[in-house]
C-alpha positions in Angstrom: 96.6 74.0 73.6 93.2 73.0 75.0 93.1 69.2 75.5 90.1 67.0 74.7 88.2 66.4 77.9 85.4 64.2 79.0 84.4 61.2 81.2 85.4 57.6 80.8 82.4 55.5 81.8 82.9 52.0 83.3 82.2 49.2 80.8 80.8 51.7 78.3 83.4 54.0 76.9 84.3 57.6 76.6 81.8 60.5 76.6 83.3 63.8 75.4 82.2 66.9 77.3 83.4 70.3 78.2 85.5 70.2 81.4 83.3 72.7 83.2 80.3 70.5 82.6 81.8 67.5 84.5 80.5 68.7 87.9 76.8 68.5 86.8 77.3 65.2 85.1 79.1 63.8 88.3 76.4 65.2 90.6 73.6 63.6 88.4 75.3 60.2 88.5 75.7 60.5 92.3 72.0 61.3 92.7 71.0 58.4 90.4 73.1 56.1 92.6 71.6 57.6 95.8 68.0 57.1 94.7 68.5 53.6 93.4 68.3 52.0 96.9 68.3 52.7 100.6 71.7 51.0 100.9 73.2 53.3 98.3 71.7 56.3 100.0 73.3 55.3 103.2 76.7 54.7 101.6 76.7 58.2 100.1 75.5 59.7 103.3 78.4 58.3 105.3 80.8 59.2 102.6 79.6 62.8 102.4 79.8 63.3 106.2 83.6 63.8 105.8 83.0 66.8 103.4 82.3 70.2 105.0 84.4 72.6 102.9 84.1 71.0 99.5 81.2 69.0 98.0 81.6 65.2 97.9 80.3 64.6 94.3 83.6 64.5 92.4 85.4 62.2 94.8 82.4 59.9 95.1 82.1 59.8 91.3 85.7 58.8 90.9 86.4 56.8 94.0 83.1 54.8 94.4 81.2 54.9 91.1 84.3 54.1 89.1 84.3 56.9 86.5 87.5 58.6 85.2 88.2 62.0 83.7 90.3 62.5 80.6 93.0 65.2 80.8 92.2 66.8 84.2 93.5 70.4 84.6 94.4 70.3 80.9 97.1 67.7 81.4 98.1 65.9 78.1 97.2 62.2 77.9 96.3 61.7 81.5 93.3 60.2 83.2 92.1 60.9 86.8 90.5 57.9 88.5 89.8 57.0 92.1 90.7 54.4 94.7 89.0 54.0 98.0 91.2 56.7 99.6 92.8 58.6 96.8 92.5 60.2 93.3 95.2 59.1 90.9 96.4 61.1 87.9 98.0 58.6 85.5 99.8 59.2 82.3 98.4 57.2 79.4 99.5 56.4 75.8 96.3 55.8 74.1 93.1 57.6 75.0 90.9 54.9 73.3 91.8 52.0 75.5 89.3 50.7 78.1 89.4 52.1 81.6 90.7 48.8 83.1 93.6 48.7 80.7 94.4 52.4 81.3 94.4 51.9 85.1 96.6 48.9 85.0 99.1 50.0 82.3 102.7 49.6 83.6 105.5 52.0 82.9 103.6 55.3 83.1 104.0 58.1 85.6 101.3 58.7 88.1 100.6 61.0 91.0 98.5 60.2 94.0 96.3 62.8 95.7 94.2 62.5 98.8 90.5 63.0 98.6 89.3 66.6 99.2 87.7 66.3 102.6 88.3 67.5 106.2 90.0 64.4 107.4 92.3 63.7 104.5 93.5 67.3 104.3 93.1 68.2 108.0 91.0 71.2 107.0 90.2 73.7 109.8 90.0 77.4 110.3 93.4 79.1 110.2 94.8 80.3 113.5 98.2 81.9 114.1 99.3 78.9 116.2 99.1 76.4 113.3 102.5 74.8 112.8 101.9 73.0 109.5 102.5 74.0 105.9 99.4 74.6 103.8 97.1 76.7 101.7 94.7 79.3 103.1 91.5 79.7 101.2 89.7 83.1 100.8 87.2 81.8 103.4 90.0 81.5 106.0 90.0 77.6 105.8 93.5 76.0 106.1 94.3 72.9 104.0 97.3 71.0 105.4 100.3 69.9 103.4 101.4 66.6 105.1 105.2 66.3 104.6 105.1 62.9 106.2 103.7 61.4 103.1 105.7 63.7 100.8 102.8 66.0 99.9 103.6 69.4 98.3 101.7 72.6 98.0 101.3 71.9 94.3 99.5 68.6 95.1 97.0 70.3 97.4 96.5 73.1 95.0 95.8 70.7 92.2 92.8 69.0 94.0 91.5 72.4 95.1 91.6 73.9 91.6 90.1 70.7 90.1 87.0 71.2 92.3 86.5 74.6 90.8 87.4 73.9 87.2 84.7 71.2 86.7 81.9 73.8 87.2 83.2 77.2 86.1 83.6 77.9 82.3 85.2 81.3 82.8 87.7 79.9 85.2 88.6 76.9 83.1 89.2 78.9 80.0 91.3 81.4 81.9 93.4 78.6 83.4 94.1 77.1 80.0 95.1 80.6 78.7 97.4 81.0 81.7 99.1 77.7 80.9 99.5 78.6 77.3 101.1 82.0 78.2 103.3 80.6 80.9 104.5 77.5 79.2 105.2 78.5 75.6 102.0 77.1 74.2 102.6 73.6 75.6 99.9 71.8 77.4 100.5 70.8 81.0 102.0 67.4 81.4 102.4 65.1 84.4 106.1 64.8 84.0 108.3 66.5 86.7 109.7 69.2 84.4 106.3 70.9 84.4 105.2 69.8 87.9 106.8 72.5 90.0 104.4 75.4 91.0 102.0 75.8 88.1 98.8 75.5 90.0 99.8 77.0 93.4 101.0 80.1 91.6 97.7 80.4 89.9 95.8 80.0 93.1 97.6 82.6 95.1 98.0 85.1 92.2 94.5 85.0 90.8 92.1 83.1 93.2 92.9 84.8 96.5 94.6 81.9 98.3 97.6 82.3 100.5 100.7 80.0 100.1 101.7 79.3 103.7 105.0 77.8 104.8 106.1 77.1 108.4 109.8 78.0 108.9 109.8 76.7 112.5 110.9 80.1 113.9 108.8 82.2 111.6 106.3 82.0 108.7 106.7 82.5 105.0 103.5 83.5 103.1 102.8 84.5 99.5 99.6 86.4 98.6 97.9 88.9 96.4 96.7 91.8 98.5 94.4 93.0 95.7 92.3 89.8 96.1 92.2 89.4 99.8 88.8 88.8 101.4 87.9 90.1 104.9 88.9 86.7 106.3 92.3 86.6 104.6 93.0 90.3 105.1 92.7 89.8 108.9 95.0 86.8 108.7 97.7 88.7 106.8 97.4 91.6 109.3 97.9 89.2 112.2 100.9 87.5 110.5 102.5 90.9 109.7 102.6 91.8 113.4 105.5 89.4 113.8 108.6 91.0 112.3 110.3 87.7 111.9 107.6 86.5 109.4 108.3 86.8 105.7 105.2 88.0 103.9 105.5 88.6 100.1 102.7 90.5 98.4 102.9 89.5 94.8 101.2 92.7 93.6 104.5 94.3 94.4 106.4 91.7 92.3 104.0 91.4 89.4 101.8 94.0 87.9 98.1 93.1 88.1 95.8 95.7 86.4 92.4 96.9 87.5 90.5 94.9 84.9 92.2 91.7 86.1 91.4 92.5 89.7 87.7 93.0 88.9 87.6 89.8 86.8 89.1 87.6 89.5 87.1 89.1 92.3 84.0 88.1 90.4 85.4 84.6 89.8 86.3 84.2 93.5 82.8 85.3 94.6 81.3 82.8 92.2 83.5 80.0 93.5 82.7 80.6 97.1 79.0 81.2 96.5 78.5 77.9 94.5 81.7 75.9 94.7 82.4 75.6 98.3 80.0 74.7 101.1 79.4 77.2 103.8 78.5 74.9 106.7 
């Protein structure tokens, strides 16, 4: 089931829109803010300095401009809104309530995600001496799972994928189809029963990412060899040199046909051409 999506505008109401159009809307609102005063320009400048891998627009839109998104990642009856340091996914009962009521509603589940920047996720180029759990992007960038604050791979995968879904129609529609097929036609929900490995599985099966776990004496990594880039291919080759490591190529576990490979290679190229900064 494809959920209704759109943007909840502070003090105004709800504006329905396609999920993959949210990026352009958010970017437009950021630029309006930037150009309205020198002070605002400076605020955005210092905010964006923390972003080198991903663009800053979505986080600024949510965390500083006060907008919210309805049903992110096709969750059912959930809003995504920001605080100074985090993005919150909060379960709601009534989509027609005001944003202030939705944010402050008691008794509903919520999940807290860090902003998608270098500092919050300790993003750096992957090297074989890294001792953290994390996700390796097709570019070779490593995003850290911080166990000290009870982060999971799924939480990091969620904020990564959300950066992509808000601007890519083909990817969004494919992800909704994936949910429908995997979860018996039920929409994603924020409750724990469907909050296991939905997104991280999608990232490493279809979007060329590597699910990376430090086992202290060895590494465990899950990947799709058919969708490796030059960067990630060299990483897997280096990891495979250590016989104690446990590398699982999901193409050997799950059949992925040539048409799918061609399709997802194109999506990956599109994401890392437009969706991720190359600084």
